[in-house]
C-alpha positions as CSV (number, residue, x, y, z in Angstrom):
1,M,-4.3,-8.0,34.5
2,N,-3.9,-11.3,32.7
3,V,-4.1,-11.4,28.9
4,L,-4.4,-14.6,26.9
5,V,-3.0,-14.3,23.4
6,I,-4.4,-16.7,20.8
7,N,-3.0,-17.4,17.3
8,A,-5.5,-19.8,15.7
9,G,-5.1,-21.6,12.4
10,S,-7.3,-24.1,10.6
11,S,-6.2,-27.1,12.6
12,S,-4.0,-25.6,15.3
13,L,-3.7,-22.8,17.8
14,K,-0.9,-21.3,19.8
15,Y,-1.3,-19.4,23.0
16,Q,0.6,-17.3,25.6
17,L,-0.7,-16.0,28.9
18,F,0.7,-12.7,30.1
19,D,0.7,-11.0,33.4
20,M,0.7,-7.4,32.2
21,T,1.9,-6.0,35.5
22,H,5.4,-6.8,34.4
23,E,4.7,-8.2,31.0
24,T,5.8,-11.7,32.1
25,V,4.7,-14.9,30.4
26,L,2.9,-17.2,32.9
27,A,2.4,-20.0,30.4
28,K,2.5,-20.8,26.7
29,G,1.7,-23.7,24.4
30,K,-0.1,-25.0,21.4
31,V,-2.8,-27.4,20.3
32,E,-2.1,-29.3,17.1
33,R,-4.1,-31.6,14.9
34,I,-7.4,-30.2,16.0
35,G,-10.3,-32.3,14.7
36,M,-8.4,-35.6,15.1
37,E,-8.3,-38.3,17.7
38,T,-4.5,-37.8,18.1
39,A,-4.7,-34.0,18.8
40,M,-1.8,-32.9,21.0
41,L,-1.6,-30.2,23.6
42,T,1.8,-28.9,24.5
43,H,1.8,-26.8,27.7
44,E,4.7,-24.9,29.1
45,P,4.0,-23.2,32.5
46,A,6.6,-20.8,33.7
47,G,9.0,-22.5,36.1
48,K,7.5,-25.9,35.6
49,Q,8.0,-28.9,33.4
50,E,6.5,-29.0,29.9
51,I,3.4,-31.2,29.6
52,R,2.2,-33.0,26.5
53,E,-1.2,-34.6,26.2
54,V,-2.6,-36.6,23.3
55,S,-6.4,-36.8,23.1
56,E,-9.4,-36.3,20.9
57,I,-10.1,-32.6,20.3
58,L,-12.9,-32.3,17.8
59,D,-12.9,-28.5,17.2
60,H,-11.5,-25.2,18.3
61,T,-14.1,-24.7,21.0
62,A,-12.9,-28.0,22.6
63,A,-9.3,-26.9,22.1
64,I,-9.9,-23.6,24.0
65,R,-11.7,-25.5,26.7
66,K,-8.7,-27.8,27.0
67,V,-6.3,-24.8,27.2
68,L,-8.4,-23.0,29.9
69,R,-8.6,-26.2,32.0
70,I,-4.9,-26.7,32.0
71,L,-4.3,-23.1,32.9
72,V,-6.3,-23.5,36.1
73,H,-5.2,-27.1,36.8
74,P,-4.1,-27.5,40.5
75,K,-0.7,-28.9,39.5
76,E,0.1,-27.9,35.9
77,G,-1.8,-24.6,35.9
78,V,-0.8,-21.0,36.7
79,L,-4.2,-19.5,37.6
80,E,-6.7,-20.2,40.4
81,S,-9.8,-19.8,38.2
82,M,-10.9,-18.9,34.7
83,E,-12.0,-15.5,36.1
84,Q,-8.4,-14.6,36.2
85,V,-8.3,-14.5,32.4
86,H,-9.2,-10.8,32.1
87,A,-9.0,-10.4,28.3
88,V,-8.1,-12.3,25.1
89,G,-6.2,-11.0,22.2
90,H,-6.2,-12.6,18.7
91,R,-3.8,-12.4,15.9
92,V,-5.8,-11.7,12.7
93,V,-3.8,-11.6,9.5
94,H,-5.9,-9.4,7.3
95,G,-7.8,-6.3,8.4
96,G,-8.2,-4.8,4.9
97,E,-8.7,-1.0,4.8
98,T,-11.2,-1.2,7.6
99,F,-8.8,-1.6,10.5
100,S,-5.9,0.7,11.1
101,G,-5.4,-0.4,14.7
102,S,-6.4,-3.1,17.2
103,V,-10.1,-3.2,18.1
104,R,-12.5,-4.7,20.6
105,V,-14.4,-7.6,19.0
106,D,-18.1,-7.1,18.5
107,E,-20.6,-8.4,15.9
108,E,-19.5,-5.9,13.3
109,V,-15.9,-6.7,13.7
110,K,-16.6,-10.4,13.3
111,R,-18.6,-9.7,10.1
112,E,-15.8,-7.7,8.7
113,I,-13.2,-10.4,9.4
114,K,-15.5,-12.8,7.6
115,R,-15.9,-10.4,4.7
116,L,-12.1,-10.4,4.3
117,F,-11.9,-14.2,3.9
118,D,-11.3,-13.7,0.2
119,L,-8.1,-11.7,0.9
120,A,-6.7,-14.1,3.5
121,P,-8.4,-17.5,2.8
122,L,-5.7,-19.5,4.7
123,H,-5.7,-17.3,7.8
124,N,-8.8,-15.2,8.6
125,P,-11.1,-18.2,8.8
126,G,-8.9,-19.7,11.5
127,A,-8.8,-16.4,13.4
128,L,-12.6,-16.1,13.4
129,T,-12.9,-19.7,14.5
130,G,-10.6,-18.9,17.5
131,I,-12.7,-15.8,18.4
132,L,-15.9,-17.8,18.3
133,A,-14.3,-20.6,20.4
134,V,-13.2,-18.2,23.1
135,E,-16.7,-16.6,23.0
136,A,-18.2,-20.0,23.7
137,N,-16.0,-20.6,26.6
138,L,-15.6,-17.1,28.1
139,P,-18.6,-15.2,26.9
140,D,-18.1,-12.2,29.3
141,V,-14.4,-11.7,28.7
142,P,-13.5,-8.9,26.3
143,Q,-11.7,-10.0,23.1
144,V,-9.4,-7.8,20.9
145,A,-8.5,-8.4,17.3
146,V,-4.9,-7.4,16.4
147,F,-4.3,-7.2,12.7
148,D,-1.0,-7.9,10.8
149,T,-2.0,-5.4,8.2
150,A,-3.0,-2.5,10.5
151,F,0.5,-1.0,11.0
152,H,0.8,-0.6,7.2
153,Q,-2.3,1.5,6.8
154,T,-0.1,4.6,7.1
155,M,1.4,3.9,3.6
156,P,0.7,6.7,1.1
157,P,-1.3,5.9,-2.1
158,K,1.9,6.1,-4.2
159,A,3.2,3.1,-2.2
160,F,0.0,1.0,-1.8
161,L,-1.7,1.4,-5.2
162,Y,-0.8,-0.9,-8.1
163,P,-0.6,0.6,-11.7
164,I,-3.5,-1.4,-13.0
165,P,-7.0,-0.2,-14.0
166,G,-8.6,1.6,-11.1
167,V,-11.8,-0.5,-11.1
168,F,-9.8,-3.3,-9.3
169,Y,-9.2,-1.0,-6.4
170,R,-12.6,0.7,-6.4
171,K,-14.6,-2.5,-6.6
172,H,-12.3,-5.2,-5.1
173,R,-9.8,-3.2,-3.0
174,V,-6.8,-4.6,-4.9
175,R,-3.9,-2.8,-3.3
176,R,-0.8,-3.4,-1.2
177,Y,-1.7,-4.3,2.4
178,G,1.6,-5.6,3.8
179,F,2.0,-8.2,6.6
180,H,4.1,-8.9,9.6
181,G,3.0,-5.5,10.8
182,T,2.9,-6.5,14.5
183,S,6.5,-7.7,14.3
184,H,7.7,-4.6,12.4
185,Q,5.9,-2.3,14.9
186,Y,7.5,-4.2,17.9
187,V,11.1,-4.3,16.7
188,S,11.1,-0.7,15.5
189,G,9.9,0.5,18.8
190,R,12.4,-1.6,20.7
191,A,15.2,-0.6,18.4
192,A,14.4,3.1,19.1
193,E,14.7,2.4,22.8
194,L,18.1,0.8,22.3
195,I,19.3,3.7,20.1
196,G,18.1,6.1,22.7
197,R,16.2,8.4,20.3
198,P,12.4,8.9,19.8
199,L,11.0,6.6,17.1
200,S,9.4,9.7,15.6
201,E,12.8,11.1,14.7
202,L,14.2,7.9,13.0
203,K,14.3,6.5,9.5
204,M,14.5,2.7,9.9
205,I,14.5,-0.4,7.7
206,S,13.1,-3.4,9.4
207,C,13.8,-6.9,8.0
208,H,11.5,-9.7,9.2
209,I,13.4,-12.6,7.8
210,G,11.9,-16.1,8.4
211,N,10.2,-18.7,6.4
212,G,8.0,-15.8,5.4
213,A,9.9,-12.6,4.9
214,S,9.2,-8.9,4.5
215,V,11.0,-5.6,4.7
216,T,9.4,-2.4,5.8
217,A,10.5,1.2,5.4
218,I,9.6,2.9,8.7
219,L,9.6,6.7,8.5
220,H,9.3,8.5,11.8
221,G,7.5,5.6,13.4
222,R,5.0,4.9,10.6
223,S,5.1,2.3,7.8
224,Y,5.9,4.1,4.6
225,D,6.3,1.1,2.3
226,T,6.6,-2.7,2.7
227,S,7.6,-5.6,0.5
228,M,4.5,-7.9,0.8
229,G,1.5,-6.9,-1.2
230,M,-2.1,-7.7,-1.4
231,T,-1.1,-11.2,-0.3
232,P,2.1,-12.4,1.5
233,L,3.4,-13.8,-1.8
234,E,4.9,-10.5,-3.1
235,G,8.3,-9.2,-2.2
236,L,11.3,-11.1,-1.0
237,M,12.2,-14.6,-2.0
238,M,11.1,-16.8,0.9
239,G,11.3,-20.4,2.2
240,T,8.7,-21.7,-0.3
241,R,7.3,-18.5,-1.8
242,S,8.6,-17.0,-5.0
243,G,8.4,-13.4,-4.1
244,D,8.5,-10.9,-7.0
245,I,8.3,-12.4,-10.4
246,D,7.2,-11.3,-13.9
247,P,3.4,-11.7,-13.7
248,A,3.3,-12.9,-17.2
249,I,5.0,-16.1,-16.0
250,V,1.6,-17.2,-14.5
251,P,-0.4,-17.5,-17.7
252,F,2.8,-18.8,-19.5
253,A,3.2,-21.6,-17.0
254,M,-0.4,-22.5,-17.0
255,D,-0.4,-22.8,-20.8
256,K,2.9,-24.7,-21.2
257,E,2.4,-27.1,-18.3
258,D,-1.4,-27.3,-18.4
259,L,-1.7,-26.0,-14.8
260,S,-4.9,-24.9,-13.2
261,L,-5.1,-21.7,-11.3
262,N,-5.0,-23.6,-8.0
263,E,-1.9,-25.5,-9.1
264,V,0.0,-22.4,-10.2
265,N,-1.0,-20.7,-6.9
266,S,0.3,-23.7,-5.0
267,M,3.5,-23.7,-7.1
268,L,4.3,-20.1,-6.2
269,N,3.4,-20.3,-2.5
270,K,4.5,-23.8,-1.6
271,H,7.1,-25.0,-4.1
272,S,9.2,-22.0,-5.0
273,G,11.7,-19.8,-3.2
274,L,14.6,-21.4,-1.4
275,F,13.0,-24.8,-1.7
276,A,12.8,-24.6,-5.5
277,V,16.3,-23.1,-6.2
278,S,18.2,-25.3,-3.7
279,G,16.5,-28.5,-5.0
280,G,14.4,-29.3,-1.9
281,L,15.9,-27.4,1.0
282,G,13.7,-24.8,2.6
283,D,15.6,-24.1,5.8
284,M,18.4,-21.5,5.8
285,R,20.5,-23.6,8.1
286,E,20.4,-26.6,5.8
287,I,21.2,-24.3,2.8
288,V,24.2,-22.8,4.4
289,E,25.5,-26.2,5.5
290,A,25.0,-27.6,2.0
291,A,26.6,-24.6,0.3
292,E,29.7,-24.9,2.6
293,Q,29.9,-28.5,1.4
294,G,30.0,-27.4,-2.2
295,D,26.3,-27.7,-3.2
296,R,26.0,-25.2,-6.1
297,N,22.2,-25.1,-6.0
298,A,22.3,-24.3,-2.3
299,K,24.9,-21.6,-2.9
300,L,22.8,-20.1,-5.6
301,A,19.7,-20.2,-3.4
302,F,21.6,-18.3,-0.7
303,D,23.0,-15.7,-3.1
304,M,19.6,-15.0,-4.7
305,Y,18.0,-14.7,-1.2
306,E,20.6,-12.2,0.0
307,Y,20.7,-10.3,-3.3
308,R,16.9,-9.7,-3.3
309,L,16.9,-8.7,0.4
310,R,19.7,-6.2,-0.3
311,K,17.9,-4.7,-3.3
312,Y,14.9,-4.0,-1.1
313,I,17.0,-2.4,1.6
314,G,18.6,-0.1,-1.1
315,A,15.2,0.7,-2.5
316,Y,13.8,1.7,0.9
317,A,16.8,3.8,1.6
318,A,16.1,5.7,-1.6
319,A,12.4,5.9,-0.7
320,M,13.1,7.6,2.6
321,N,16.1,9.6,1.4
322,G,18.4,7.8,3.7
323,F,18.1,5.8,6.9
324,D,19.5,5.7,10.4
325,A,19.1,2.1,11.4
326,L,18.8,-1.4,9.9
327,V,17.1,-4.0,12.0
328,F,17.1,-7.8,11.5
329,T,14.5,-10.0,13.2
330,A,12.7,-13.4,13.0
331,G,14.2,-16.8,12.6
332,V,16.7,-16.2,9.9
333,G,17.3,-12.6,10.7
334,E,18.1,-13.3,14.3
335,N,20.2,-16.5,13.8
336,S,22.0,-16.3,10.5
337,A,25.2,-14.4,11.1
338,L,26.3,-15.2,7.5
339,L,23.3,-13.6,5.9
340,R,23.6,-10.5,8.0
341,K,27.3,-10.2,7.2
342,T,26.8,-10.7,3.5
343,V,24.1,-8.1,3.4
344,C,26.1,-5.6,5.4
345,D,29.4,-6.2,3.5
346,N,27.5,-5.1,0.4
347,L,26.1,-1.9,2.0
348,T,29.4,-0.2,2.7
349,F,28.6,2.6,0.3
350,F,25.9,3.7,2.8
351,G,28.6,3.8,5.5
352,V,27.5,0.5,7.0
353,K,30.4,-1.1,9.0
354,L,29.8,-4.4,10.7
355,D,31.4,-5.4,14.1
356,E,32.4,-8.8,13.0
357,A,32.8,-10.2,16.6
358,A,29.4,-8.9,17.7
359,N,27.7,-10.3,14.6
360,A,29.3,-13.7,15.0
361,R,28.6,-13.9,18.7
362,P,26.1,-16.7,19.4
363,G,23.1,-16.2,21.7
364,G,19.9,-14.3,21.5
365,G,18.8,-11.0,22.8
366,D,18.8,-7.4,21.6
367,R,22.2,-6.4,20.3
368,R,24.0,-3.9,18.1
369,I,26.2,-5.6,15.5
370,S,27.6,-2.5,13.7
371,A,30.9,-1.0,14.6
372,D,31.0,2.2,16.7
373,D,32.1,4.3,13.7
374,S,29.4,2.9,11.4
375,A,27.3,5.6,9.8
376,I,24.2,3.3,10.1
377,G,23.4,1.4,13.2
378,V,22.7,-2.3,12.6
379,W,20.7,-4.2,15.2
380,V,19.4,-7.6,15.9
381,V,16.1,-7.4,17.8
382,P,14.2,-10.7,18.5
383,T,10.6,-10.1,17.6
384,N,7.8,-10.6,20.1
385,E,4.5,-10.4,18.3
386,E,2.7,-12.1,21.2
387,L,3.8,-9.3,23.6
388,M,2.7,-6.7,21.1
389,I,-0.7,-8.4,20.8
390,A,-0.9,-8.5,24.6
391,R,-0.1,-4.8,24.9
392,D,-2.7,-3.8,22.4
393,T,-5.3,-6.1,24.0
394,F,-4.5,-4.6,27.4
395,E,-4.9,-1.0,26.1
396,A,-8.1,-1.8,24.1
397,S,-9.8,-3.7,26.9
398,R,-8.8,-2.1,30.2
399,A,-11.4,0.7,29.9
400,A,-14.1,-2.0,29.9
401,L,-12.5,-3.7,32.9
402,Q,-11.8,-0.5,34.9
403,P,-14.8,-1.0,37.3
404,S,-13.6,-4.5,38.3
405,T,-9.8,-3.9,38.5
């Protein structure tokens, strides 16, 4: 069974095509600048040379058509016909309280995704556009929506409710939802395999550290608490997002600098975090390099970033009354040996002991970076959200395809 995974944004989409027999990637790519005459398709078929094409792609329907055509192209393609796309899975950021798992897309699901636009105005519209674009091109192929928030629907009320008047929850569903759920679910399951124990027996802290960052307390395989909130702004300091701040700063800044609501929202989401503290650097590699060259602002940005991450780890250790494993994933988590070392060197009171050579060793892949005598196992597990989406899509759609497979 072949599953096409789509991650659609407002003017772009990424895709991967999986053969679920062995969970192998047949092809992957992206379409950028949708709606422009200079839209670009980048296509990477397995075992073949990357292809780039620039052309006019007016909308997502045309973009999906372009992707499907190159997937079946006699030379650059990997399929004989479009009938070999058996199911399509979509990354949908926000599922609200409605979706606690992945679901087959039908009219009601599409209506609910649209109803949730207010909670994810930058993401859910693109996802729905992608669903409609696939529907226009492959009307008989089952589609599955996989929600970033679904994994966190197991949080107890004491973790997901905010201490504000209850009317905001009852009428507007203001609560903690959490994000990166597909990533946290994947890496926790993979880490349990590496540890050699059932996930249901483990207490794990998963750190998805990239430009967007979140930490999740995973108690016996279920999300117990997570750092992102009603939106992805809450929690850790990130590349351009502030993370946790005193909420009174918002009206104060609006008053003192005569900022509109949109302007202060943009400030907190796009002009804060590492970018703001370092003086314009949003990439951890650039910050580490600048700090090593004596840039005080870069050093402060790194220190704040690590400190806030470590505080969340400590808080979630307390929330679960201890933990068995600490997992780092995503761009920074997988690649910054310095960040991992600094965090772990300050968690020795938990019994964390780093294997310095294993942590510093370059190269990707799953690996343990804690010493053999460390009380807590520390792991690097590269995330694979697309594979998790493909797995969920396979499970949710194969019943419908059973007669023909």
